[in-house]
N, C-alpha and C positions, 0 to 999 in steps of 0.2 A: 504494500500500500504506500502511495506517495501522497503527501498533503501539501497544498499550495495556498498562497494568499497574495493579494496585491492591494495596496492602499494608495490613493491619489495624493499628489502634492497640491499645494494651494497657492493662490494669489491673495494676499491681503489687500483688499481694495481700499479700506478706510478704517481708521481707529486703532491701527496697530500700535502696541505699546501700552494701551490702557488695560490690557489683559494681564499685565505683569504686577505681581505683588511688590510693595504694599499698596500701590495706587488702587488696584481693583477692590481691596478690602476697605480702604479709607473713603473712596469716592464713588466706587462702582465703575466698571469699564464697559465699553461697547465696541464691537469689531464687526465689520462686514467682510466676509471672504468667500471665495469660490474655488472649487477643486477643478483641476485640469487633467488632461490626458497624458500625464507623466506620472510614473508609479515607483513605489518601493515594492520589491518582490521578496517573498520568503518561501522556501521549500524545506520540508522535513522528510527524510527517508530513514526508516528504521534499519539498523544494521545488526549483524550477529554478535559482534563484540560488545562487551559491556563498557562502552566508552562514549563520550560526547565529542562530536567533531563540529567545530564552527568553521565555515568557509565563507569568506567575503570575496566575491568576484571582483568588486570595484577595487579593493585594496590588494588583490592577489595574495591574500593571507589565508592560512589554514592552521588551526590549533586543535590539539586533542587533549581531553581531560578525562579522568576516571569518572564513571557514573556513580550515583548514589552518595554524593557529597557536595557541600557548598563549593563554589568556584571563586578563586581569587581573581578579581578583575585585572585584565592586562590590556595594554595599549592596543587599539584596533578592535577590541571585542568588549569594551566596557559596557555597552548597551546589552549585548547578548548575555553577558555574565549577570548583569543586574536583573534581567528578566528571568533568567533561569533560577537565580537564587530566590527571587520572590515566590515563584511557583513551587520551588523545592520546599521552602519554609511553610507553604500552605498545603504541603503533602499532595501536590497535584502531579509531580513529575514521576513517571513510572520507572521501575528499576530495570530498564533495558537500554541498549545503546541506540543512538540515532545521529544523523548528520543534518545540521541546519545550514542551509546555503542562502545567502542574501545578496541582493543587488539593487541598484538604484538607476533610474533613467537619467538623473541629473547629478552633477558633482555634489559631494558633501559640503556643507557650509556655504551653500549658494543662495540662501535666503528664501527657499520655498518650503521651509518646515521639514527639512530632510531627516534630522535625527528623530523627531517626534513621530513622523510618518513611518519611519522604519520600525520604531517601537510598536506602533499600532499593527503593522503588518506581521511582525513576529508574534505578538500576543494572539493575533487572529489565527495564525497557522497552528499555534499550540492549542487553541480552543477547538480547532477542527480535529486535531489528532486526539485530544483528550476528552472531547465531547463536553466542553465547559459552556454552558448556555449564557454567555455574557450578553446583557442588553447593551445598547449603544452608549448610554450614559455610563454604565459600569465599565465598559472597555476603555472609553476615553479617560475616565477618572483614574483607572488603574495605571494606564500609560503615563498620565501626568504624575501620579504618586511615585512610580518607579524612577522617573527622570529627576523630579524635583526633590524628593525626600530620600529615597534609597540611595541614589547616586549623587545627590546634592549638585545637580547641574542647573545653572541659572537659566531662566527663560520664562515665557508666558504660558497661557493656558489654551490659546486658540488652536494651535497646530494639531493637538491630539483629537480635539472635537471635529475639526474640519476633515481630517483623514478618516475618522470613524463615520460621520454622518454623510459627508459628500454633498455636492450641489452648492447652491447659493444660500448662505445662512447669515442672519443677523444674530450675533451672540452677545449675551449680557453676562457680566462677571461681577460677583458680589463676595462679601465676606463668607468665611467658613466653607470655602471651595464650592460655593453655590453657583452653578452655571446654567443658563437657560439658552437653548438653541432654537431659534425661530427660523424655520425654512421659508424662503421667499418664493412665491409663485410669480415669476417674471415671464411676461409674454415671449413666445418663441421669437418673434421678429425683433424684439429688443435685444435678446441674447445674440442673435445672429449679427446684428449691427455692432454690438459691443465687441464680439469676437473679431469681426472684420476690422475694427478700428484700433484694436490693441496690438502693440508690438512688444514681444518679450525678448529682452536683450541680455546676454550674459557678458559681463565685463572681463571675463577671464581672470577674475580675482576671487579668492576665497578669504573668509575671515572667521575668527572665533567670536561668535555672537555673545559669549558669556561675559567678556570684558565690557561690551557695550551695555548689556543688560545690567551688570553690576553698577556701572556708573549711573544709569537711569534710576535704579533702586536707591542708590545713595542720595541722589538729588531729591527724591521724595522724602526720605528719612530726614534729611537736613533741611527740609522745607524750602527748597530752592524755588522761589516764586515764579521765575520765568519758565523753568522746566515743567512745573506743575500746571501752570496756565496753558502751556503748549499741549499737555495731555488733555486738559479740559476741552481745548479747541478740537483736538483729534477725535474725541468722543462725539462732539457735535458734528464733526465731519462725517462720521459713520452714519448718523441719522439722516444727514443731507443726502448721502449716497444712496441709502435705502429708499428714500422718497423719490429720488430721481430715477432709479431703476424700475421701481414699481409703477411709476406714472409715465415712463417712457420719455422723460426729459433728458435725452442723451446729449443735447447740446451743452449742458452744464457739467458733464462728467469731467472734461479736461480741467475746467476751472476748479472743481472740487479736489481733483488730484493735485493740482498745482498748489492750492492752499495747503494741503496736507504735507506736501514736500517741504515747504518752508517752515511749517510748524514742527515737523518731526525733527529737523536739525537742531531745534532748541532743547530737545529732551536730553541729549548727551553729546559730548564733543566729538566722539568717534563715529557718529552716524554717517556723516558725509566727510569728504576730503576734496582737495582741488581737482583730482582726476574725475571723480563722480560729478562734481559741479560742472566741469568742462563738458562732459558728455551730455548732461542734462541741458545745459544752455545751448549746445549745438543742436540737439533734437528740437528744442523749442524754436530756435531760429529757423529750422527747416520746416516748421509747420505743426509740430506736436502741440496740442492744446494744454497738455499737462502730463505729469508722469509721477513715478514713485520709485524709491529704492525699496526692493522687496525684502521682507523680513526685518531683522534688527538693524540692518544697514551696514556700512563699512565696506561694501563690495558685493560680489555675487551678482544676482539678477537685478535688472531694472526693467520697468515697463512704461510704455508711453501710449497716450491716447491720441490717435491721429485721424480726425474726421476728414471727410471730403477727399479721400484717396491721397492724403498727405503722407501715408505710410511709405510710399515709394521714395519720396524726397528724403524722408528721415532715414530710410535704410541706406540710401546712397551717401548721405552725409556721414553716417556713423561708420562707414567702411574703413575710414582711416584710423579708427581706434582698435582694430584688430580683434574685437570681440566677435560674437556671432548671434544671430537671431534663432530662436527656437519656436517652431510651429507648435500650436496646441489647439485643442478644443475644450470647451467646458464639459464637465462630466456631471451626471445626475446622481451617481452612486458613490457611496463611501467604500470602506474596506470590504473585500469579498474573499471568501475561501472556498475551496473544493478539494475533492480527493479522487485519486485514480487507483484502480485495482492493478 
């Protein structure tokens, strides 16, 4: 028997950063995101030997561990070890050997929620193998708990819920890890136009989001007025984006994104840099109505809203920066799993 899963990555369209503690507990956060047709993949194959094998196709790494014991996290497999240990402590891991293989359609650390999406995919393939009936909220919360509490990795809450639920969602975040996911019923023609006008661009840079997140958290703890006010504005941005998409007011999408781009830079000093600013300004001068640094910022993917077929001029202009554009479609489904005899 072979067990597989895949979980979609996401574009954070508005409100990103307000899902991060302690802001979300103190003020309440709101994020609008959408999943796209790029995925994290996980496969489990039982083996005869009583050992655990982790194989990362992206990193070209493979490690073997004895089964039936807690694993010491090691570089390259920190997430895999953390998930295994949580399930082992809950007495869910069977006493037989298996091989867990993982891969991602986009580079790690590129701003599309890669780590959290991979955690969701791995948990889902375990649930398929072990017949664990996780509900969507249960699965997303467990993924968050493993990353933020077991592994002490800095970050927000939106990525785990986006990968689990899928589609367009307006998410609200409150104290005591209370999360409300509101699926949006956006007309098909609006989605087609949004998809047509968005360009997803990889800057060929990767970054550690944890340093950016930690600075953002510190700014809230230290009551940095400018940073906190920027987060308030981004929360309002998510509500404006929701209304625009539901009502088909696509002409203001670029303006809303541009507003968010400038507000987000106030949350932490590492969110943008001269290279990112230069790319953004070049895209705007070529006809993009607005854009965004994806994820925590600092590098990775950016995306631009280019109405009236301005996408082609923007693509020509950004060729000199040596990055590349990634084609995508929006997806309706979150994480999925299946098995093969």
